[in-house]
C-alpha positions as CSV (number, residue, x, y, z in Angstrom):
1,F,0.0,0.0,0.0
2,M,1.4,3.4,-1.0
3,P,-0.6,6.5,-0.2
4,V,-1.0,9.0,-3.0
5,A,-1.5,11.9,-0.5
6,T,-1.1,12.5,3.2
7,L,-3.6,14.7,5.1
8,A,-2.8,17.0,8.0
9,P,-4.1,16.1,11.5
10,L,-7.7,17.2,12.2
11,G,-6.8,19.5,15.2
12,K,-4.3,21.5,13.2
13,G,-5.3,25.1,12.2
14,K,-4.0,25.1,8.7
15,T,-4.7,21.9,6.8
16,K,-2.9,21.0,3.7
17,V,-2.8,17.9,1.6
18,R,0.7,16.8,0.8
19,S,1.8,14.4,-1.9
20,V,5.0,13.0,-3.3
21,R,5.2,15.9,-5.8
22,D,5.4,18.4,-2.9
23,F,8.8,16.9,-2.0
24,S,10.2,16.7,-5.5
25,P,13.0,19.1,-6.4
26,G,11.2,20.9,-9.2
27,S,7.8,21.2,-7.5
28,A,6.0,24.4,-7.0
29,G,4.0,23.1,-4.0
30,D,4.5,26.2,-1.7
31,G,5.1,28.6,-4.6
32,Q,8.8,28.5,-4.0
33,V,11.1,28.0,-7.0
34,A,13.9,25.5,-6.6
35,S,17.4,26.7,-7.2
36,P,18.7,26.2,-10.7
37,G,21.4,23.8,-9.5
38,Q,24.2,25.5,-11.5
39,I,26.9,27.8,-10.2
40,G,27.6,31.1,-12.0
41,P,30.7,31.6,-14.2
42,I,32.2,33.9,-11.6
43,W,33.0,30.8,-9.4
44,L,35.3,29.6,-12.2
45,I,36.7,32.9,-13.3
46,V,37.9,34.0,-9.8
47,P,39.9,30.9,-8.8
48,F,41.5,30.4,-12.2
49,G,42.2,34.2,-12.4
50,I,44.0,34.0,-9.1
51,L,45.9,31.0,-10.1
52,G,46.9,32.7,-13.4
53,L,48.0,35.8,-11.6
54,L,50.1,33.7,-9.3
55,L,51.8,32.0,-12.3
56,V,52.4,35.3,-14.1
57,G,53.8,36.8,-11.0
58,L,56.2,33.9,-10.5
59,A,57.3,34.1,-14.1
60,A,57.9,37.8,-13.8
61,W,59.9,37.3,-10.7
62,G,62.0,34.6,-12.4
63,V,62.7,36.8,-15.4
64,G,63.7,39.7,-13.1
65,R,66.1,37.5,-11.1
66,A,67.6,36.2,-14.3
67,I,68.2,39.7,-15.7
68,R,69.7,40.9,-12.3
69,N,72.0,37.9,-12.1
70,R,73.2,38.5,-15.7
71,R,74.0,42.1,-14.9
72,L,76.0,41.1,-11.8
73,A,77.9,38.4,-13.7
74,G,79.2,41.0,-16.2
75,P,79.6,40.7,-20.0
76,R,80.1,37.3,-21.6
77,G,82.9,36.5,-24.0
78,G,85.6,39.0,-25.0
79,S,88.7,39.7,-23.2
80,L,89.1,40.4,-19.5
81,P,90.1,43.7,-18.1
82,P,93.8,44.0,-17.3
83,L,94.9,43.1,-13.8
84,R,96.1,45.8,-11.4
85,P,99.8,45.8,-10.7
86,R,100.9,44.3,-7.4
87,T,102.3,46.8,-5.0
88,R,104.2,45.9,-1.8
89,A,104.4,48.3,1.0
C-alpha cells in the first residue's frame, strides 16, 4: 500500500494535503522556486584568475632575477680587463 497523498491532522489550524510531488525538487507546492542547480561563471573565473596571476607573478619574478644575475655576472665573452699591478708596501 502506497498512499498518494497525506492529510494533515484534524486538530491543526492550517490543513494541507501533501503528496510526493510536494517533496520533489522541481515542484511548486509552496510557490517557491527551486534553485537552478548550477553555479555562476564567476565561481570559475575567480579561482582560475587568481591561479593565473600567481603563475604570471612567479614568471615575472624569475625573469627579473635572471636579468639581475646576468648584470651582476658581467659581459660574456671577449677579453678580461687588465689586472692591477701588485704593490708591496
